[in-house]
C-alpha positions in Angstrom: 99.5 -3.5 90.6 98.5 -3.4 94.3 95.3 -1.4 95.9 98.2 0.5 98.0 100.4 1.2 95.1 97.6 2.6 93.0 96.7 4.9 95.8 99.7 6.2 95.9 100.8 6.8 92.9 97.4 9.0 92.7 99.0 11.2 95.8 102.1 12.0 94.1 100.1 13.5 91.0 98.0 15.1 92.9 100.7 16.5 94.8 102.9 17.6 91.4 99.7 18.7 89.7 98.9 21.1 92.8 102.7 21.9 92.9 102.6 22.8 89.3 99.7 25.0 90.2 101.5 26.9 93.4 104.7 26.8 91.3 102.4 28.6 88.6 100.9 30.7 91.1 104.4 31.7 92.8 104.8 32.9 89.5 102.3 35.4 88.9 101.6 36.7 92.6 105.9 36.9 91.5 105.0 39.0 88.9 102.3 40.7 90.4 103.9 42.2 92.7 107.3 43.1 90.8 105.0 45.0 88.5 103.2 46.0 91.4 107.2 47.4 93.0 108.6 48.3 89.6 104.5 50.6 88.8 105.0 52.1 93.0 108.9 53.0 92.1 107.8 53.9 89.1 105.0 56.6 90.8 107.6 56.9 93.2 110.7 58.1 91.4 108.1 60.6 88.9 105.9 61.9 92.1 109.4 63.2 93.1 110.3 64.8 90.6 107.4 66.3 89.8 107.4 67.1 93.5 110.9 69.2 92.7 109.5 70.8 89.8 106.6 72.2 91.3 109.2 73.8 93.9 110.9 75.0 91.7 107.8 76.9 89.8 106.7 78.4 93.3 109.5 80.5 94.0 108.7 82.2 90.7 105.8 84.0 91.5 107.5 86.2 93.8 110.5 86.6 91.3 108.1 87.6 89.0 105.7 89.5 91.3 108.7 92.0 91.9 110.3 92.0 88.2 106.1 93.0 87.4 106.9 95.9 89.7 110.6 96.8 88.6 108.4 97.2 85.1 111.3 94.6 83.7 109.7 92.6 81.2 112.3 91.1 79.5 113.0 89.6 83.3 109.0 88.9 83.7 109.3 87.1 80.3 112.2 84.5 81.0 110.8 83.5 84.5 107.4 83.1 83.0 108.8 80.9 80.7 111.0 79.6 83.1 108.2 78.6 85.3 106.6 77.0 82.2 108.9 74.5 81.6 108.9 74.0 85.4 105.4 73.8 85.3 104.7 71.2 82.0 107.8 69.1 83.4 105.3 68.3 86.3 102.5 67.6 85.1 103.7 65.7 82.5 105.9 63.3 85.2 101.6 63.3 86.4 99.5 62.8 84.0 100.9 58.9 82.4 98.8 56.2 82.1 100.4 54.6 85.4 100.5 57.2 87.6 96.2 56.9 86.6 96.3 53.4 87.5 97.8 53.8 91.0 94.8 56.6 91.5 92.9 53.8 92.6 94.8 52.8 95.4 93.4 52.8 98.5 95.1 55.5 100.6 98.0 55.6 98.5 95.3 57.0 95.6 93.8 60.4 97.4 97.2 62.0 97.3 98.7 60.3 93.5 94.6 62.3 92.0 95.5 65.6 93.7 99.3 65.9 92.8 98.1 65.4 89.4 95.9 68.2 90.0 97.4 71.0 90.8 100.5 70.3 88.3 97.0 70.5 86.2 96.9 73.7 87.1 100.0 74.9 87.2 100.8 74.5 83.9 97.0 76.0 82.9 97.5 78.8 85.3 100.8 78.7 83.7 100.1 78.8 79.8 96.3 80.6 80.4 97.6 83.4 81.9 101.1 84.2 83.0 102.4 83.8 79.7 100.1 85.7 77.9 99.9 87.9 80.0 103.7 88.4 80.3 103.3 89.2 76.9 101.9 91.4 76.7 104.2 93.0 79.2 106.6 93.7 76.8 103.7 95.8 74.7 102.2 97.1 77.7 105.5 98.9 80.4 106.3 102.6 80.6 108.2 102.7 77.4 104.7 101.8 74.8 102.7 103.6 76.6 105.2 107.5 76.7 103.4 110.2 74.7 104.7 110.5 71.9 103.9 113.8 69.7 101.6 114.7 72.2 99.6 110.9 72.1 99.1 108.1 73.2 98.8 104.7 71.4 95.9 102.9 73.2 96.4 99.5 71.0 97.7 98.2 73.3 96.3 99.3 76.4 93.0 97.5 74.5 95.5 94.5 73.5 96.5 94.4 77.8 92.7 94.8 78.7 91.8 91.4 76.3 95.4 89.3 78.2 93.7 90.6 81.4 90.0 89.0 81.3 91.3 86.1 79.6 93.8 86.0 82.6 90.7 86.5 84.9 89.1 84.0 83.5 91.3 81.5 84.4 92.8 82.2 87.6 89.4 82.5 88.4 88.8 78.4 87.0 91.7 77.0 88.7 90.5 78.7 92.3 87.5 77.2 92.3 88.8 73.6 91.1 91.5 73.6 93.4 89.0 74.9 96.1 87.3 71.9 95.0 90.2 69.2 95.7 89.3 66.4 98.3 92.1 66.8 100.6 89.9 64.7 104.2 92.7 62.0 103.1 95.6 62.7 101.9 98.9 63.4 103.7 100.0 66.5 105.1 102.5 67.4 102.5 99.8 67.6 99.8 97.2 68.9 101.9 99.9 72.1 102.8 100.7 72.3 99.6 96.9 72.8 98.0 96.7 75.3 100.4 99.5 77.2 99.9 98.0 76.9 96.2 95.5 77.5 96.5 96.2 80.7 99.6 98.6 82.0 96.3 95.8 82.0 93.8 93.2 84.1 95.7 96.1 86.8 96.6 96.4 87.2 92.4 92.7 86.8 91.2 92.0 89.9 93.2 94.8 91.9 91.7 93.9 91.0 88.1 90.3 91.8 88.3 91.2 95.6 89.7 94.1 95.6 87.2 91.4 95.1 84.2 89.1 97.3 85.3 91.8 99.7 85.5 92.6 98.5 82.0 89.4 98.3 80.9 88.3 101.6 81.5 91.5 102.9 80.3 90.5 103.6 76.3 87.0 105.6 77.3 88.6 107.9 79.8 91.4 108.7 77.6 88.8 109.8 74.6 89.3 105.9 72.7 85.1 106.8 71.7 84.4 110.4 72.2 86.4 112.8 72.9 86.7 113.5 76.8 87.2 116.9 78.7 89.1 117.3 82.2 88.9 120.6 84.3 92.9 120.3 85.3 93.5 122.0 89.4 96.7 123.4 90.0 97.0 123.2 93.9 99.4 126.0 95.6 100.0 124.6 98.9 102.0 128.4 99.9 98.5 128.9 100.7 96.5 126.1 102.5 93.7 124.4 102.8 91.7 120.3 104.2 93.4 119.1 100.5 96.4 120.7 99.9 96.1 124.5 98.6 94.3 126.9 97.0 93.1 126.7 93.3 96.6 128.3 91.8 94.7 128.0 87.9 92.6 125.9 85.4 93.3 124.4 82.6 91.4 122.2 80.4 92.5 119.4 79.6 90.7 117.6 76.6 91.5 114.1 75.1 90.2 112.6 72.1 91.0 108.9 70.9 94.7 109.5 72.8 95.8 112.7 71.8 95.7 115.5 74.7 95.3 118.5 74.7 96.0 121.5 76.9 94.1 124.6 76.9 95.2 128.1 78.1 95.4 128.8 81.7 93.6 130.6 83.3 94.1 132.0 87.3 91.6 131.9 90.5 91.2 135.6 90.9 87.5 136.3 90.9 88.0 138.4 87.4 88.1 134.7 85.8 85.4 133.5 88.0 82.1 134.2 89.7 81.8 134.2 93.0 78.9 133.1 94.6 76.5 134.2 97.0 75.3 130.4 98.0 77.2 127.6 96.8 76.2 125.7 93.8 75.8 122.1 95.6 74.4 121.2 97.7 76.8 121.3 100.9 76.2 117.9 103.3 74.9 117.5 107.1 77.5 120.0 109.3 79.2 121.6 106.6 78.1 124.9 106.4 78.4 125.3 110.1 82.3 124.4 110.2 82.9 126.5 106.7 80.4 128.8 106.7 81.0 131.0 103.6 84.2 129.7 102.5 82.2 126.4 101.0 81.0 126.0 97.1 81.1 129.7 96.3 85.1 130.8 95.3 86.9 128.4 92.7 89.8 130.0 94.1 88.3 128.0 97.8 87.8 125.1 96.2 89.7 122.5 98.3 88.4 123.7 101.6 86.8 120.7 102.7 89.5 117.4 102.8 86.5 115.5 100.2 87.2 116.0 96.6 83.8 114.8 95.5 82.9 118.1 96.3 86.0 120.4 94.9 85.2 118.3 92.0 81.6 118.5 92.0 81.7 122.2 92.4 84.6 122.8 90.0 82.5 121.2 87.2 79.4 123.2 88.1 81.3 126.4 88.3 83.2 125.8 85.1 79.7 124.8 83.2 78.2 127.7 84.8 81.9 129.9 83.7 81.5 128.6 80.3 79.4 127.0 79.3 81.0 123.1 79.1 80.1 120.3 81.6 83.6 118.6 81.8 83.9 114.5 82.5 86.0 115.3 85.4 88.1 116.6 87.6 92.1 116.7 88.5 94.0 118.3 91.1 98.2 118.5 91.5 100.3 120.4 93.1 103.8 122.2 92.5 105.8 119.3 94.5 104.3 116.2 92.8 105.2 118.5 88.9 108.6 118.7 91.0 108.5 115.5 91.2 107.0 114.4 87.7 111.0 116.6 86.2 112.7 114.0 87.7 112.0 111.9 84.6 112.8 115.0 81.8 115.4 117.1 81.0 115.8 120.7 82.0 113.1 122.5 81.0 114.0 126.8 80.2 111.3 129.6 80.7 111.6 133.3 78.9 112.2 135.0 82.8 116.3 132.8 82.4 115.0 130.4 84.9 115.5 126.5 84.2 113.0 124.3 85.7 114.1 121.0 87.3 112.7 118.7 89.6 114.7 121.1 92.3 114.0 124.4 91.2 110.2 124.6 90.2 109.0 124.6 94.1 110.8 127.3 95.0 110.6 129.0 92.2 106.8 128.8 91.9 105.5 128.7 95.7 107.9 131.5 96.4 110.9 133.1 93.8 107.9 134.5 92.1 106.4 136.4 95.2 110.1 137.7 95.9 110.9 138.7 93.0 107.3 140.0 90.9 107.0 142.3 94.7 103.6 144.4 95.5 102.9 146.8 98.0 99.6 146.3 97.4 97.6 143.0 99.0 95.0 143.3 95.7 97.5 144.5 93.7 97.4 143.1 89.6 99.1 139.9 90.2 99.5 140.1 85.9 103.2 139.4 85.8 102.8 135.8 89.0 100.3 135.0 86.2 102.9 135.1 83.4 105.0 133.3 84.7 102.4 130.5 86.2 100.8 130.0 82.7 104.6 129.6 81.7 105.2 127.6 83.6 102.6 124.7 83.9 102.7 125.4 79.6 106.4 123.9 79.3 106.7 121.0 81.8 102.4 120.3 79.6 104.6 120.5 76.6 107.6 118.5 77.8 105.7 115.9 79.5 103.6 115.4 76.7 106.3 115.3 74.1 107.5 111.7 75.0 111.2 113.3 75.8 111.8 111.8 78.7 112.6 108.7 81.2 108.7 107.1 81.4 110.1 104.6 84.3 111.1 107.5 86.5 107.7 109.0 85.5 105.7 106.7 86.2 107.8 106.4 90.5 107.1 109.5 90.8 103.4 109.4 90.0 103.5 106.8 92.3 104.7 108.6 95.2 102.6 111.6 94.9 99.8 109.9 94.4 100.2 108.2 97.6 100.9 112.0 99.1 98.1 112.2 97.9 99.2 115.7 95.9 97.7 114.0 92.4 93.8 114.0 93.5 91.2 112.2 90.4 87.2 112.7 90.2 85.3 111.3 87.0 81.4 112.1 86.4 81.7 108.4 85.5 80.4 105.6 88.0 82.5 103.1 87.1 85.8 106.0 86.8 85.1 106.5 89.7 85.3 103.6 91.8 88.5 102.5 89.8 90.1 105.9 91.4 88.7 104.9 94.5 90.8 101.8 94.6 93.1 103.5 93.2 93.5 105.9 96.3 93.3 108.5 94.2 89.9 109.7 94.4 90.7 111.7 97.7 87.7 110.9 99.8 87.3 111.2 103.4 89.4 109.6 106.0 87.7 105.5 105.9 88.2 103.3 109.2 88.4 99.4 108.6 87.8 96.2 111.2 91.8 96.5 112.5 92.4 100.7 111.7 91.0 104.0 113.2 91.9 106.4 110.4 92.0 110.3 111.5 92.1 113.4 109.8 94.7 116.2 109.9 93.6 119.0 107.8 95.1 122.5 107.9 93.9 126.1 106.5 95.6 128.9 106.3 94.2 131.6 108.3 96.3 135.2 106.9 95.1 135.0 103.2 99.5 134.4 102.9 101.8 132.9 100.9 103.8 131.7 104.3 103.0 128.4 104.7 106.7 127.7 101.9 108.4 128.6 105.6 105.8 125.9 107.4 107.3 122.6 109.6 104.5 119.6 110.5 104.9 117.4 112.7 102.1 114.4 114.2 102.5 112.4 116.9 99.6 109.5 117.4 98.9 107.8 120.6 96.9 105.2 122.1 96.1 103.5 125.4 93.8 101.4 127.3 92.6 103.8 130.3 89.1 103.3 130.4 86.5 101.0 132.9 84.4 100.5 129.8 86.9 99.2 127.3 86.4 101.8 124.4 90.8 103.2 123.0 91.9 106.4 124.0 94.0 108.4 121.4 95.8 111.7 121.2 96.4 113.6 117.8 99.8 115.5 118.5 100.4 118.0 115.9 103.2 120.7 116.1 103.9 123.8 113.9 107.2 125.6 112.9 106.9 129.1 111.7 110.7 129.2 109.8 110.1 133.0 108.6 112.9 134.5 108.7 113.3 136.5 112.3 113.2 140.2 109.2 109.7 139.2 107.6 108.8 142.5 107.6 111.6 144.1 105.5 112.8 140.8 103.9 109.7 139.3 102.2 107.4 140.5 99.9 103.7 141.7 100.7 103.1 139.2 98.3 104.0 136.2 101.1 103.4 138.2 103.7 99.4 138.2 102.9 96.8 140.4 105.3 98.5 140.9 107.9 97.5 145.1 108.9 94.0 143.6 108.3 93.7 140.8 110.1 96.0 143.4 112.6 98.8 141.3 113.5 103.1 141.2 113.0 104.6 140.6 109.6 105.6 137.4 109.3 103.2 135.6 111.8 100.9 132.7 110.3 98.0 132.1 111.5 96.7 128.1 111.2 93.0 126.6 111.3 93.5 122.6 112.1 90.8 121.0 112.1 90.4 116.8 113.3 88.9 114.6 111.8 87.9 111.7 114.3 86.8 108.3 112.6 82.2 107.8 112.8 81.4 106.2 115.6 83.9 107.8 118.2 84.4 110.9 120.6 86.1 114.1 120.9 87.0 114.9 124.8 89.6 117.5 124.6 92.3 119.7 123.5 94.8 121.4 124.6 97.2 124.3 122.4 100.7 125.2 123.5 99.1 123.1 127.4 97.1 125.2 128.0 93.1 123.3 127.8 90.8 124.9 125.3 87.4 124.8 125.0 85.9 123.4 122.1 82.6 123.4 119.7 80.8 120.2 118.7 81.4 120.0 114.5 80.8 117.3 112.4 81.0 116.9 108.9 78.4 113.8 108.2 79.1 110.9 110.3 83.2 112.9 112.0 82.9 114.0 114.8 85.3 117.3 114.4 87.9 119.2 116.4 88.4 122.9 114.7 91.4 125.0 116.0 93.1 127.9 115.5 97.0 128.8 116.5 99.2 131.7 115.5 102.9 131.1 115.8 105.2 133.9 115.7 108.9 133.9 113.5 110.9 131.1 114.8 108.8 130.4 117.2 106.4 126.3 117.6 103.1 125.9 118.4 101.5 122.7 120.0 98.0 120.9 120.4 96.4 118.3 121.3 93.3 116.1 120.4 92.6 113.7 122.8 89.5 111.1 121.0 87.7 108.2 122.3 87.1 105.4 120.2 84.6 103.5 119.2 85.5 100.5 120.7 88.9 98.8 121.7 92.4 99.7 120.2 92.8 99.1 117.2 96.3 100.7 115.0 96.2 104.6 114.5 96.8 105.8 111.0 96.8 109.5 109.7 95.5 111.6 106.6 97.8 115.4 106.6 97.1 117.6 104.2 99.8 117.2 101.7 102.1 120.6 102.9 105.2 122.1 100.8 107.1 120.6 103.1 107.0 116.9 104.1 105.1 115.7 107.8 106.5 114.1 109.5 104.6 111.6 111.6 105.5 109.4 114.6 104.4 107.4 117.2 103.2 110.0 120.9 103.8 107.9 124.3 99.9 107.8 126.1 99.9 108.1 129.7 96.6 107.9 132.0 97.0 109.9 134.5 97.2 112.2 131.3 93.2 110.8 130.5 90.4 112.4 130.8 89.0 108.7 131.9 85.0 109.6 132.4 
């Protein structure tokens, strides 16, 4: 064999070895590529399925919210279970070893990691918070909370408090985890999903916190640890005061471990409560000039200032002086609110032959009683009227506490009454008072915020009458940018219409007509004080009554500039007044807080022409 032949053979042998190496390399490369393709397909398919599961779960959050507001606990439970199935599948689809391994792949991995974390957090929230809350909702519903034989079962409330505490922790942890996700290199869809989910968590968390605070405080407020006592104030909107009406009567409400007891009704007449020469509580700045001797001296005038805190503190102090008992809180309600509550009860027969319903209570209590038990002398004995008031209060309370009612309807009625400021609550316990504030039932002066200026429009009857049963009110709000300094111009318009019959002198009881002789007015003339509270920092610059400019005194209540006007209306007449205000800054949304009257106040927008506005 020649040397060249040997070299040729060696080359062929080397080539064969290289070929085998190449083939083996391509073989393993093909396997790796195949695995990558299969793994990629696996992750891709599971990713699409996980996306579909999460997208199916998200809309259920809104559905559940609607069902909760509707009080449909069965529907809530079904929706939560459906949502739990979706999030569990999403978690399973994104939690296998292949998916985890793929998270280390550059670019793609960051997206996969975020998606897996979203699925995990969603499943944690559903199972750790939503499912337990849904189970609690099945027991803590209006039907379960309605009184039975004069008592409210506190156990469902305590259990709900525990569930809400746990849910709050779960949501807080979930929000913190989602906010920590790194989306700096994720695609737009994933980043948007993170933002949407984080927004959903942040929108729910404050509601959970508020609900937890309310539910945690309820057992104590209902006498769970020690008996509680509250003065119950019944307002008379037929004789308006800033917060609603004069005090019609009072009763002591005692609650011990959920059992509610109502004491005898005490009419507000001077014979039952002392009149004080000085206010029984300190007067806030400006109040003495604005209200004079009407503030803090008489139990019947608790509500003269539009702050329920001062009204309640006055009631607490006067009750203590009169009866030697320091109460834990004060609750005010008006007949319109009582009428709302009767939507959910059976008709209530009275000893007078009348039947109380949601439609008959207000006409009877605020007008019919005065017409039936007429008095030709305003100072005469009103014991017959007081007896009817007392029977209405007691029988309405007994009906509500018997449990023979539609709890959803009663809860809806209570919500409406609270939104109209017809139910007000104050507690001497700071924590509970802050809850009343968050619920909007604390009867505070109007509070403006960065987006909205709020004015207060308050009415006070000025003839000692019950004629406001026949009063109709309308409020108009206008604003414009008219000034060189950029400050907004506001105009608050008020229309008051006296709908009392023209023959009031002969057809209407003197008990309703009031002290018109002493006030040197014709019978049936309604005279009203109207007070407009402007936002702190603003300036009241002018006012008109029936088109004529009027001079205003410079009143204020703490930080609020106040315009105080007086108007009189003959039967059938309408009086129109307006107050112009220069805002503290540029224009915002404008809203009004108005005295809750017998008849609803219509609030509408008023076009404002800068030609009619003072520029200086």
